[in-house]
N, C-alpha and C positions, 0 to 999 in steps of 0.2 A: 135699242138705244144703248150705246156703250157708255160705261161709267169707268172712271179711273180707279186705280187701286186704293187711293186714299179715300175716295167717296165710298167705296165698297166697305172699307174698314169702319167708317163712321156709321154707315147704314147697318152694318153687322151689330155694332154696339147698341144702336137704337132698337133694333128688332129684339135683341135679348132683353131689353128693359120693357118694351111694350110691343109684343108680337101682334096683337089685334090692330093697333094703330098704324102699323106699317105693312099691312097685308097687301095692299095694292102695289107698293114698291117691290115687295118680294115676288109677286106674280109677274111683274114686268121683267125682273132679272131672271126668273125661272124660264120665261118664254125666250129670253135672249140666250140662256144656256142651251135650250133645246136646239135653237138655230145654229149655234156654234158647234154643237155635237154633230149635227147632220153634215155640216161643212167639213168638220175634222175627219169624219169617217171616210170621206172621199179621198183624202190624202193623209194617212196616219203618220207619215214620217216628217210632216211639216212642224215647225216650231209652234208651240201652243202657249204663247204668252198670255193672251186674254182668256183663252179657254182654261188655262191653269188657275188664274185668279177666280174665275167663276166656280170652278169645281171646289176650290178651297172655301169660298163663301157659302155655297150650298151645304157643304159638309158641316160648317160651323152652326148654321141656323136650321138644319133639317129637323131637329127635334121640336122646334116651335111650330112647324107646319107638316105634321106626319101625313095628312090627307093628300098633300101635293107631292111629297118626296118619297112615296112608297117604293117606286121603282128605281130610285137613284143609285142604290148600292148594286143592284143587278146590272145596270147599264155600265157602271165603272168596272165591275168585275168582268163583264163580257169584253169590254174594250181592252183590258189588261190581258185577258186570256188569249185573245186572238192576235193582238198586235204588240205584245210585250217585247218582241225581238227587234222591232223597227222604231219603237217610240223613242223620243228624245229622253236622255237620262234624267234631266230635271223634271220634265213632265211625268215621266214614269214614277219617279220618287214621290211627286206630289199626289198622284193618284193612289199610291200605296198608303201614304200618310192619311188620306181622306178615308180610306177603308178602315185603317187602324182606329181612327177617331170614332167612326160609327160603331166599331166593335167595342171600344171602351165605354161607349154610352149604351151598350146593350141593344143597339139597333140592328145588329148583325150577329148571327149565331156562329160559334167557332167551327162547327162542322161545315158551314158554307164558305168560310174564309180560309181555313187551313189548307185544303187541297190546292187552292190557287196560290197561296204563299209558298208551298213546297215546290210547285212548278216554277215559281219565279227564281228558285235557287239555280236554275239552269242558265240564267242570264249572266253574261260576262260583265257584271257591275259589282265590284267589291263593296261599295258603300251601301248599295241596295241589299245585298246578301246579309251584311251585318245588321241593317235595320230590321229585316225580316226575322233574323235569328233572335235578336233581342226581344222583339214583340212576342214571338211564339213562346219562348221560355218564361217571360214575365206573365203572359196571359194564362198559361197552365198553372203557374205558381199562385197567381191571384185567385184562380178558380178553386184551388184547394187550400186557401189560407185559413178560413174559419173551420171548414170540415171537408172531408174528402168527397169530391164529386165523382162517384164511381161511374155514373152514367157517361159523363164526359170522358173520363179516363179510359173506360173500355172502348168507347168509339174512336178516340184518338189513337190508342195503342193498336187497335185492329187496323186502322188506316196506316200505321207505321210499318206493318208487315209489307204492304205494297211499296212503301217509300224505300225501305231497306233493299228490296229486291229490284229496284229500278236500275235499268241498264246505264242510265246517265250517272257518271261517277260523282259529279258535284251535288246532285240532289240526294243521292244515297249517303254521301259523306255528311251533309248537313243534317239529314234525318238521324243518323247515328250520333252526331254531336248533340242534338236535342235530347236524345234518350240518355246519354251519359251525363249531360248537364242536369237533367231531372233526377238522376240517381245521386249525383254528387250533392245536390241541394236537399236531399231527403224528401223530395216530393213524390217520386215514384220509387218505392222500395218493395216491389212485389215480384212474383214469379213471371208475370206476363212481360214486364220490362226486360228481365234477364233473358228470357227465351227469344224475344225479338232481337236483342243484341247478339244472342247465340246464332241466330239465323244469318247475321251479317258475316260470320266466319266462312260461309259458303259463297260469298259474292265473288264474281269472277275477277274483280279488281283486287290486286294484292295490297294496295294501300288501305282499302276499306277493311279487308280481312285482317291486316296487321293492327288497325285501330281497334277492332273488336277483341283481338287477342290481348292487346295491351290493357284493355279495360278489365278483362278477367284476371290479368296479372297484377292489377292494382295500380296501373299507371294511367295518367291522364292523357287524353288524345290531343296533342298539340303538334303544330308543324315545326320545322326546324327553326324558323324565325321566332315563333312563339316560345320555343324551348330556350333560345338564347335570351329572349326578354325575361322569361320567368326566372332563369338562372341569375340574371343580373338583378332582378327585383329581389329574389331570395337573398342574394349576397348583400344587397343594400339593407334588407330587413335585418339580417343577422348582425351587420355592422352597427345599425342603429340600436338594436336591442342590446348588444354588448356595450355600447357607449352609454346607455341609460343606467346610471348608478344612483345610489342614495344621495350622493352629493349633487348630482344633476337635478334630481327631484326637488331637493331643498333650494337649490339656486333658482329654479324656475318660479318659485313662489316667494322667495325672501331676499333675493339679491338682484341688483341692477335697477334700471329704470322701468317704467311701466311698459314701454314699447319692447324692451329686451325681454321682460317677463312674459309678455304675450307670445313672442317668438319661441321662447323656450317651452311654454305650455303647449303650443301647437306641435312642437317637435315631440313632446311626451305623448300627445294624442296619437301622432303617427306611430310611435313606438307601440302603444297599446293595440292599435289596429293591426299592426304587422304581427304582433304576438298572437292575437286571435286568429289571423289569417293562417299563420303557420300551424296552429293547433287544429284548425278546421281541415287543413290539408292532410296532416298526420292522421286525424280521426277518420277522414274520408278514405284514405289509403288503407287503413286497417280494416274498415268495414267492407270495402270493395273486394278485399283480397279473398275472403272465404265465404262471406254471405252470398255473393253472386254465384259462386260455384255450387253452393249447397242448394240453390233454388232451381237448378236445371231439371226439366221434366224427364229428359231421356239422356242421362250422362253417358251411357254406353254408346248410343248412336252418335252423340256429339263427338266422343273421342274417336270412334271408328271413322267417321267422315273426315275429321281433321287429320287423322293419321294417314288416310288414303290420299288426301291432297298432299301431305308431306312426302309421301313415297313417290308420287308421280308428278309432282310440281317442279317448277324450275325457278323458284323464288331466290332472292338473295340470301346470303349466309346468315345475316342478322335476323331476317324473317324466319328462316328455318329454325334457328335457335329459339326464337320466341314461341313458335309452334311446338317445338319439342318440350319446352318448359311447361306450356299449358297442358299438353297431353299428359305429361307425367303428374302434374298437380291434380288433374281430374281423376286419373287412375288411382292415385294415392288417397284422395279425399273420399271417393265413393267406393274404394276397394274393388275396382273393376278387373276383369280378366281380359287383357289385351296381349295375348301371348306372342304375337308377331312383333311387338314393340321392342322386346329385349334383344332378339337377334339383330334387329335393325340398329340398335345402339351399339352392339358388339363391334361393328366395323369402324366405329368412331373412337374406340378405346385404345389410344396410343399416346405416348408422351409427346410426340411431335404434332399432335392434332391441335388445330387452332381452337382456343377457348375450351380446352379439354376439361377444365373444372366445371364449366356449365353443363357439359355432357354428363359428367359423373354425378353432378347434383341432380340432373333429371333422372338418371338411373336410380339414385337413392330414393327420390321422391316417389318413384313408381313401384317401389318394393313394399309389400305388406304380407301379412301372414296367410292370405288366401292364395298367393301366387305359388304354384307348385315348385318345390325345391329343385326338381330336375330341369326346370326351365331356366332357373337362375344359375345353376352349376356351371354351364359353359361360360357364361358372362363373368362369373367370379374367377374362374381359371384364367380367362383372358386378361382380366385385370391384374391378377397376381403375376402372371408371366411377363406382362409388359412393364409393370411398375415396381414390383418388389423383387429385386435380385441384387447380387453383390456388385454388378457392373453399372447399376443405375446411379444417377446423381442423388444426393441426399434429399433434395427437395422433391424429386419424383417419388422416392420411396415413402416420404411422409404423406404425400397425397394418396398414394396407393393404400397405405395402412389405415389412414383415417377413413377412406371410402369403404374399405372392408368392414371397419367397425360400425359405420352407419348402416350398412346393409344388414349386418348381423343384429343390430338393434331392432330392425323392422322384420327381419325374416331369419331367425337364428338357426332354423333347420338346414339352411344351405351350407353351413360349415361342418367339416368333418374333422376328427381328432388329428389326423396326420397333417393336414394343411394348417390347422391351428398351431400345432407345435412348431412347424417350420416358421410361421410368422412370429410367434412369440420368442423365437431365438434371437430376434433383433433387439431385445430389451437391453442388451449390453453393447449396442452399436456405438461407435466413436462419436457420431453426431447426436447431439442431445435431442433434437426434434424427432429423429427417427426412433430413438429409444423411448421417448415419451409416448409416441403413437403406439408402439408395441406394448408398452405397459398399460395404456388405455384399453387395448384389446384384452389384455389379461384381466384387468379389473372388471370388464363387462362379463366375461365368462366365469369369473368367480361367483357371480350372482346367478347367471343363467344356467350354466352346466359346469360345475367345478371338476367333474370326472373326466372331462375332455382335456383338461390341462395336465401337465406333468405334476408330480407330487410336490415338488419344491415350489411350484407356482400357485398352488391352490390356496395357500395361507392356512394359518392355524384355525382349527375348528370348522373347517369347510364342510358343508352338507353335501356329501358325495352323491346322495340319492336325488338331489335336485336336478331337474332336466326340463326343457321346454315341452309344451304339449305337442302331441303328434299332429301331423297335418290333418286338417279337417275336424279336429277335436275342439269342442267349445265348452266353456264353463258357465253354466246357468246359475245365476244368483237367486236364491230364495229369500235371503235376508239382506239387510243393509250391511255393507262391509264394516266389521268391527262392532256390530250391535251386540253380539254374544259376549265380547270382551267387556263392553260397557255394563251389560246386565250383571255379569259376575263381579265386576269391580264395585258396583253399587251395593250388591249384597254383602260384600266383604267390608264396605265402608272405607274404601281407599282414597276418597276425595274429602278434602277439608271443606269448611264453610265457604271458602272463596272459589271452590271449584278446581283447585289445584291438586294434582296427583301426589299422593304421599306413599312412598314405597314401604313395604313391610319391614325390611331390614333397617331403613332409616328410622322408622317409628320405634322399633325395639331399642335401637341404640340410644335414641333420645330419651326413652323411658328409663333405661338403665342409668344414663347420666343424671337425670333428674332425681332418681332414687338415691344415688350416691350422694348428691348434694344435700338432699333432705336429711339423709341419715347423718351426714357430717354436721349439719346444722343442729340436729337434735342433740348430738353428743356435745357440741359446744355449749348448747343451752343448758344441758344438765350440769356441765362443769361450772359454768358461770353461775348457775343457781346455788351450787354449794358455796362458792366463794362469796356470793352475795349474802348468804345466810351468816357467814362468819363476820362479814363487815357490818351488815345492818342489824344484826342481832335478831334475825327471824322475821323482820317486817316484810321482806321480799317474799318469803315463802307463804306467809299468811295472806299477803295480797294476791299471790298467784292462785291460792286455793280458796279465795273468798267467794261470796255469793255471786250469782250471775248478774244481778242488778248492778252491783258495784263495778263488775267488769265492763258492762255496757256503758256505764257513766264515765269510766276512766278512758275508754277507747272511742267514745262517740265524737269527740272533737277532732280526731286525726284519723278518720277511717281511710282517707285517701292516701296516707303515707305508705310507701311500699314496704313489704315485709323484710326485704333485704336491708333496707336502711335501719329499720327498728332493731333487727338482729345485730347489726354492726354497732349500734349505740349501746345495746345491752352488753356486748362483749367488751367494748371500750370501757364502760363503767365498771364492770367486774374486774378487769385487768388493773384499772387504776386503784380500785379498792384493795386488791391483793398486794400491790406495790406499797401502799401506805401501811398495810399490816406488817409487811416484812421490815419496813423501816422502824416501826415501833418496837418490833421484837429485837432488832439489833440494839436499840437504845436501852431497852430493859436488860440488864445483865443478869439478874438473879433468877434462879429456877422457880422460886416461889411466886414471884410476880408473874412469870410466864404462865404457871399453872393457874393462878387466880384469874388471869385474863382469859385463859381458855375456858375455865368454868363459867366465867361471866358471859362469854360469847355463846357457849353451849346451853345456857339457861333458856327456858321457854320464853317466847316473846309475849308481851302483854297484848291482850285482845284490843283490836282497833275499835274505836267508838263507831257505832252504827251511823251511816250517813256521811262519815268523814272520808273524803277522797284522798288518794295517795298524793304525796308531795310532788309538785311539778319538777320534772327532770329526774325523778327517782327511778330506780330499776323496776319497781313495781309498775309504774306508769308505762315505761317502755315495753315491759312484757305484755301488758294489757293491749297496747297499741299493736304489737306484733300479732297477738291472738286475733284481734278484730280485722287486721289486714288479711291474715290467712283465711278467716271465715268469708270475707268479701270475695277474695280470689276464688275460693272453692265454689261459691255461689255462682259467679260468672262462668266458670268452667262447666258447671252442671247445666246452666241455662243454654250455653253454646252446644253442649253435647246433646241436649234434648232437642234443640232446633235441628241439628244435623241429622239426628235419628228420625225426626218427623219428616224431613225432606227425603231421606233415603226410603222411608216407608211409602211416601207418595210416589217416588220414582219406581219402586218395585211393586207398586200396587196393581199387579196383573195376576190373573189366575195361573195356577200351576200348569206348566207345559205350553203356555201361550207366549210367543215372543214379545219382548218389551215394546217394539215399535208398532205392534198391532193394536195396542191399547191407547196409544197417544201419538202425537206428531212430535218427532224429535226436533228440538230447537237448536239454535246455533251454539249454545253452551254445550249441548250434548255432543255435537260433532267436534267441538273443541276438546272435550274429554276423550272422545274416540281417538283423535290425533295424538293426544298425550299418551294414551295407552299403547298405540302403535309405535310411537317413538320410543317409549320405555321398553317395549318388547324387543325392538331392534337393538337398543343399547345393551340390554341383557344378553342378547345373542352375540353381539360383538365383544362383550366383556369376557365371554368364554374363550375367545381366541387369544387373550393376553394373560400372562402370569401375574399373580398378585403377591409378590414377595415382600414388599414393604409398603409403607404409607405413600411414599413418593411415587413408587411404581403404580400403586392403585390410582392415584390421581392422574398420572399420565395415561394409564389404560382407559380410565373413564373419559378423559378428554378425547382420546383417539376413537373410542367407541361412539361418543357423541357426534364426532365428525363423520364416521362411517354411517351412522344412522341418518344423518341429514342427507348424505349423498344417496343412500338407498331410497329415502322418501322422495327426493328430487327425481331420481331415475324412475321410480314407480309412477310418479305423476307425469313424467314426460312420456312414458310408454303408453299412457292412456290416450294421449292426443298426438302421438308422434307422426301419424299419417297425415294430420291436418297441418303440420308445421311446414313452413317453407325453409328449405336449406339454402343458406347463402353459399355460393361457390367459393367465396374467399375463406370460409371456415375450413375448407379442405387443405388450404395451404398452411405451411409452417412459417415461423419467423426465422428464416435463414439469413445469414450474413453473406451477401453475394460478393464474390471475389472481383476486385477491380482489375481492369486491364491497365496496360502501361500508360496510356494517355490519361486515364483518370488519376493514376498514382502520381504522375508528374504534375498534373494540375493541382493536386492537393499539396505537393511539396512546394511549388512556386507560390501558392497562396500563403504558406507559412513564412516565406521570405520577404513578404511585403514590408517595407519600412526599414529593412536592414541594409547596411552599406558594405560592399565588398570591393576589393581592389586596392591599388596604390594610393597613398595619401595625396600625391601630387595630382593624380588623375581626378580624384574626388574634388580637389580644390578647383581644378579647371572646369569641372562639370557644375560646380556650385554657382548658383546665380542668386543675386540679391544679397542682403546682409549689410553690415557696416564695417568700415576700415578701422584700424587701431586708432588713427587720429580722430575719427568721428566718435569712437567710443570714449577717448580721453576728453573730448569736448563735452560729452554728456555727463561726465562724472561730476558729482556734487562735491567741490573742494572748498576749503576756506579761501578768503580773499588773498591772503599772503601767498598761499601755494599757487593760486591761479595766476597772480601777477608774476611769480617766479617762473612759471611755465612760459608765460608770454615773453619775458625777458630772455630766457634761454633760446626760445624759438627765433626771436629777432636777432640775437647774436649769431646764431647758426646761419641764418639767412644772409647776414652781412658777410660772414666768412666765405660763404659759397659765392656770393656776388663778387667779392674781391678776387678770389681765385679765378673766376671766369674772366674778369677783366685782364688779369695778368696773362692768361692764356691767349687772349685776343691780341695783346700787345706783342707778345713773342711771335705770334703767327704773322 
């Protein structure tokens, strides 16, 4: 019994609400489905309108009657597997959606469905392939959402090996796209995924091989059309991001009507989404660059197979350059020995070679300290002969010198003194970029091997005994780098309470300055004390030497007042007292009165009554405040020194002869101290290269030493990971001003003449179009009424005269 599509939809809703009540109706439709399936198998290429509706209906309600629909998924899978090439596209897509629905309801396992879906990638139906790809990626991601499903991941990844090696290019390409998408979404970030993708580099299809190579190079696998779309979307994202300012954010929430605010807020949401998308792209590119290469199981075999295909293959030039780049990155990251790779690159080292900077960057990335110098020597000689000579263009010489420097950074033993002196002779070349490149080479060997340079290029205080390690030599570290310096500095107490390094010289200078200031202060106080005795008649001295209880009472109120302020107040009071005394002496003219006054001031002071505090604002009170402030400062210094000493004792609490790091775990503060010590050591070494004739020269020398120390630490840090870095080919180029040809020069000249008029005035008037005549300009002038009427009268009179002359001429004629 056939039922229309609308009736099936209503029946579907009723069954979901009451499965038991509509069991008979479902069995009727199930028998009808069986009959339609038997008829459809007789002719699979026929349109399946009614059959398609029945399949959709059974898939929707199959979970309500599992005892009847147990073999439904197997029947649909078999139909798709056998007849997917001849099925109608709409019916085929309906069958796939039915299987996806069963998988989403956990009625079908992924190991049963995924092989069929990957075989469907061979069908020439773009919409179907997109549907299958979206389901596969979403299904794997959902299976690993809460926790990693290792069982499923291992089964699918093992199946992916056969998919990648499939001879059908479409199926293998989509399988590789699934793997790279899982890596990009951080679902599969393990070695199995990387090695499955590495197996794709041996596929016979150049497109699939190039896609796998681009994955290892950190580029997403997209087609040319997708590239254009992505570039357009990136450009739009950047434009939107740049347009979103603080004013736009304010306007989206506070300006305009409600509808306009909603539009602006939606735009801001798109901005935020685009920013997050760009960050994910950048983060994904950074992670894919090196993490994937590090997870290769057999990097030596991977590089050898890829290099063999590069030697004997006939791929396009862009593909060969990508393979060249990946081989060099693999050799550099894993420090492989692929000795045939360097002679292969040697034939491409020429200034007229296409994308020569890409080739040179690959050469640099493949260099490391394990490569024998004899293998690199012919390549270096070829590079110097082709690029660095007097007849070469300046830009070519710059590329050659920069490439030589990058090679020497990674493999310094390849350079010999004679060649180095020839290259450093270009330090005074007329072109600035060439001379800068040569000076960069000199700066590198000042640190690596100054003895290979000429004496005038070594610099002051160069360590002539410094040289790179011999080939094959290794330095085995028994302690953490800089731990012995930290241990000695802690014993010497060279760090303050904040963990900052204090040099010995600076500490001594500071102590001397403090001592001089204190001594000067004592002298001033002694002088002021004598003057105070003359003025106050001994009360100040008596208060200064009174009992401790009185001193505490006098200074208890202002203990927080700084000692310097109290000393200044004492000095000011004594100076004012001295000036008053001199004025009184000038007023008293007789010697007898002066002597009597002196005897009076020199007389012993009367004892102060016990318990009586000094007068407010007197010198005695100020002196007591000064004493209390000094005592409080000394107490704080003593407490800080005790805390620092206790910390140092805890840091150095290790048995004699046992390294510091064996007794405890070094913290981030300890490593910060080690960096400070290393930086100070480099600064001290650099300071020895400069003369210290005056204070200004000392400051300049220290600033230069600080800069050199920073450069040395940066170079040291770069050498540690230089083999893992990717060298940008554009970094080998210099910023040269290219000479313009005649056509470009004339174009720039003519652009500067736009808007300027040349030629005779009459010709310009003829060429001039538009504008107003003098009469029209006069009419538009704003004049008084009398002047305007006068102009009208003159014009009328002139017109009359002209008309009269014309009439006379006509009469005569």
